[in-house]
N, C-alpha and C positions, 0 to 999 in steps of 0.2 A: 504494500500500500504506500503510495507516494506521501512524502512528508507534507503536512499542511503548511502553506505559506502564510505568514503573518504580514498583512498589508500595512504599510506605513501610510500616514494621512494623505499625502499627495497622490498615492496610487488609488486610494479609496475614492478620492474626489474625481480622479480621472475616469474611473470605471463608472461611477454613478452619474457622471455628466454634470455640466455646469447648470444646476437648477436655477440659481439666482439669475444667471445670464439669460437662460431660456425665458424666464418670466419677464425680465426687463425688455427683451426684444419683442415681446408680445404687447408692450405698452409704448406709448409715444415718449419721446425725450422729455417733454413737459411733465408727463405723469411720473416718470422715473425721478425727476428732480423734486416733484411734489412729495413723493414717498420718502425721499432722503430728508427733506425739510420736516416732514411730519415725525420722522424718527428722532429728531433732535441731535443727530450725529454732528460732532464738532471735531476739528482737527486734533489729532493725537500727538502732534509734534511739539506742542508747548503753548502756542498762541491761542488755540481753542476757538478759532473762528468757525461759525456755523457753515458746514459744508454745502448744504442745499442752497443757501444764499449766494455763496461764492460761485457755485456751478451755474446758477441762474444768470449771474452777470456775464459769464463767458458765453453761455448759450444764446443770450439775447444780443450779444455783440454783432454788429453788421458784417464784420469780416468773414470770409469763407474759410480762410486758413486759420486753424486753431491748434493749440498744442496741449498735451497732458504730460506732466512730469511727476514721476514717483521719486520722492526724496528718500533715497536709501543711503544717505551719507552717514547718518547716525554718529556724528563725531562728538556728541555731548558726553562729558565725563560721567561714568557710572551708568550709561545706557547701552543695553545690548539686546533689547526685545525684538527689534527689527531683524537683527541677525538671526535670532531664533526662528522667526516666521519664515525668513528666506531659506533657512536650512530645512525646516520641518514641513512647510507647506507652500512652496512657491506658486502652485496653481491657484490657491486662494487669492493671492495678490494679483496674479495675471487676470483672473476672472473679474476682480474688482476694477482693474484698469480698463478692461474691455467695456464694462458697463458704464464707467465714468466717461470714457471717450465717446460712447454712443450718446450719452445724455447731453454732452456739451458740443458735440459735432466735430471732435478732433479726429484726424486721420493719421497723425504721427504722435507717438508717445516715447518718452525717454525714461529709463531707469538710471538715476544718477547714483552709481555705486561707489562707496568710499574706497579709497586706495587699499586700506587694510583688509577689505573684504574681497580682494582679488581672487582668493581661493574659491569663492562662491560663483565666479563668473561662468565656468564651464557648465555647472548644473543649471544655472539660470538660462543659459543659451539653449540647453537641451529642452528645458520646460517650454520655452518660447517656440521652439521647433515643433514640439508635440502639439501645442495649441494650433499652430499653423496647419499641421497635417490633419487635425480634427476639424478644420474649417472654421475655427473661431476667430481667425485674424484676416478675414476677407476684406474688411474695411479699415483695418488698422495695422500700421507698421510699428513694432516696438523695437527701439534701439537701446543699447546699453552704453552709457557714457561713464567711464571710470574717472574718479576724482584724483587729486594729487596729494591728498593728506592735509588739506587746509581746513581748519576748524570753522573759519568764517563762511565756507561754502555750504554749511548747513543752513545759513540764512538764505531765503529764497531768491533774492535779487543777485547776491553774489554767486549762487548756484547757477542762475541763468547766464551770467557773464562767463562763468567757467565753460558751460556747454557751448557758448558762442566763440570760445577760443580767446576770451579776453582775460585780463587780470581779475582774480577772484576778490572783488570788493563790492560793498553795498551800493545800491543806486538810491537816488533821491526819490521820495514818494510824496504825492502822486506823480504819474499814473501808477495804478496798482496792476499786478499781473493779469487779472481777468479782463482788464481793459487793454493794456499794452505790456506784454511780458516777453517771452522768448522771441527773438527776432522782431520785436515790436508788434507781435500778434497776440490776441487773447490767449491766456495760458492759465491752466489750473495746476497748482502744485500741492500735492498731499503726500504724506509719508506712508511708509509701508503698512503700519498698523491701521491707519485711517482707511486706506483702500481695501485692506483685508476685512474690514467690517461691512463693506458694501454688499458683497454677495449674500451674506447672512441676513441683512436687512431686506433685500429683495426677495429672498427665498421664504423667510418667515414672517415678513411684514413689519411695517413701522410700529404698529401697536405693540407687537411682541417686544421690540427693542426698547421703545420708550417706557415700557412698564418697569424697566430696571433703572436704578440710579436715583438722582434727585430732580428737582424741578428744572434746574439749569444744566445739569450734567447727566446725560442719559447713557444707558448701556453699561458695559464693563470696561475695565482698563487694565493693561498689562503694566506691571511694576517690576523694575529691576532692582533687587535688593543686594547690596554688597557692603563691605566694611566689617565692623565688629559684630558679626552674627554667626551662628552655628550652621545655618542653612541658606547660603546665598543662592540666588537664582531668579527666575522669572515667575511671577505670581499674577494670576488673573483674579481681580476683585471687582465687586460691584461698585460703581461710582458712589461716593458718599460714605464709604466705610471709614472707620477711624484708623489713623496712622498706627495706633497701638495694636489693632487687630493684625495688621500686616507684620509688625515687628514680632508679635507673639508667634506667628507662623514661621518666621525666619529664625527664631531662637535668639533674639537680642536680649542682652542682660547688661545691667549697670550702665544704661545709656546716659550720656551727657548731653548730646545734641544729635539731630538728624538733619541732613541737607536734602531737601526734596526738589528735584527738577534739574539736577546737574550743577555744573560749576558756577552758574549764575542764579542758582535756585535759592529758595528761602531756607534759612537756618531755624530749625524748630528746637527749642530747649526741652529737656525732659519733662518739665511741668506742663507742657502743652501737647503731649502725645495723644490726647483725645481729639485733636483737630481732625475734621473730616477731610478726606482726599477727594477734592472736587474742584471744578473751575472757579467756583465762587469763593473758595478758601485758598488752598494750595494744590498744585498739581504739576505743572510744567511738563517735561518730557516723560515723566514716569520713573526717573532715576531716584532711588532712595538709598542714600549712603549714611551708614550708622557709625557714630563715634562714641566710644565709651569713656569712662572717667580718666583713663590714662592719657588721653589725647590733649594736646595743647591748642587752645583757641587761636592765639596769635600766630603760631606757626602754621596752622591750617589756613588762615586767611592769607598769610604771606605767600604760601605755595599756590593757592588758588589765583591770587592776583598776578603772580609771576607767570602762570600759564596763560591767563587772559591777555596780559601784556604781550606775550610772545605771539599769540594768535590774532591779535588785532590787525586788521588790514591796513591801518594807518591813514585811512582817507580823511577822517575828521579829527580835528584838534582835541576836542574833549576826551575822546577815547584814547587816541594816540599818546597825548601828553598826560592825561589824567591817570591812566594805569601806570605809566612810567613813574610818576611822582609817588603814587601809592606804594609801588614796590620799593621805592627808595625809603619811604617813611617806615614801612613795615619791616624792611630789612634792618634798619637801625634798631628798631625795637627788639627784633630777634637776636641781634648781636650785642644787646646790652647798652645801646647808645641812644635810646629814646628819651624824649623830653616831653613835658606836660602839654606843650602846644601841639604836639603831633596828633592828639586825639581830636582836637577842634579842627585841625587841618584836614584830617581824614573825613570828618563830617561835612565840611564845606566842599571838598572835592567831590564827594559822593552826590551831594545835592545838585551841584552843577552838571555832572555827567548825566544824571537821570533826566534832567530837563533839556540838555543841549546836544547829546550824542546823536549821531545820524541813524544808527540801527539798533536792533535789540541787544547786540553784544555790549555796546558802550552804555546803553541805557540800563541794562541789568547787571553789568559788571560790579557796581557798588553794592548789590544786594547782600552778599556775605559780610561786607564791612558794616553796613547799616544794621543788619540783624544782630550781629555779634556785639556791636556797640550798645544795642538796646538791651540784650539779654545777658551779656557777659562783659559789661564795661569794667567790672572789678578786675578781670583778668588783664585787661590793658593797663589799668592803673597800677596793679601790682607789678607788672613788668617794668613800668617806668619808675616806680618808687625803688625797686630793686636796683635799677640802672643808676639812678641818682645816688643812692647809698654807696654803691660800689665805686662810683667816680669820686665821691667825697672822701671815701676811705683811702682811695689811691692818692688823692691830693695830700691828705694828712700824713701819709707814710712817705711822702716825698716822691 
């Protein structure tokens, strides 16, 4: 008797057929968009913009040539859920892309794959070829564009510049991508997780999807838990669950703080672990990095800002110079050379960057600084007091 084969998820989906796509193609593009709007699906990349509303803008744009981009750059620190989806079920993503392209009227789509995910390229190409052989790509060409490892290209306008062969840096807005995006044509950009939700919504219905979550955050969310936990990994939770619920599953103990949303995400102290994970509270990209009581706050912020400074595209002064000065100040603190004025300077720099930076990187880069100043100001003050004491001791001893 032959050995029974255990099917992996993408094989199951291939055999069963693309039921979500089949249903979508039986509807008009307007009806597909209405279904997505009714579901309450919002972008899972961090910004959380309502997908149906964005799709509608591109669909109604008068230009005939339109584009769809799947953002598979996933360069955010602590985020690895899109990689998991690409590895475990690429056909779910491709089905979502085909449905989205049908809804907005795009005939060309790109998967922007981060440089570090090059090892996934061959399997993705095979999956695309299988979809073509099954007849799912009669009206859509899907291309894969590999990035070059730039963090800034996770930002949608820098990503489009990269595909166009330009320097990866942010564009001024407006116009927004659904109006003028890739090659100045209407463009929809969604990440892997967002597009992977689309087939399930079409197959099971908007009512099924919107029954999960909160009033403003519908469905479920993939969270990437890492750091000081026993069970790091990808967890799917209903929107609105408490952060503590997720940490319990991951086996977190003796927590001092958690950063939610990646390197520019919110810093949540141990006293606020009952915070719901939703767009109206905290969410971001879904990265959840846990730090226990052995970790140093100032060192953490210094390393985070050093990374953001390195990855800034340098186009706008607030981000380029602001992160540079922050790294200088924090570096002095870490090296025992901080002064009291440094805390006020960090606060002033943060306020300026939030208001004046060009893109989300510069606007959100001060978040770890502002949050830790709010919740762990004593850690900064203790650092400085210790530095002042050691300097005075050194002076006394000649």
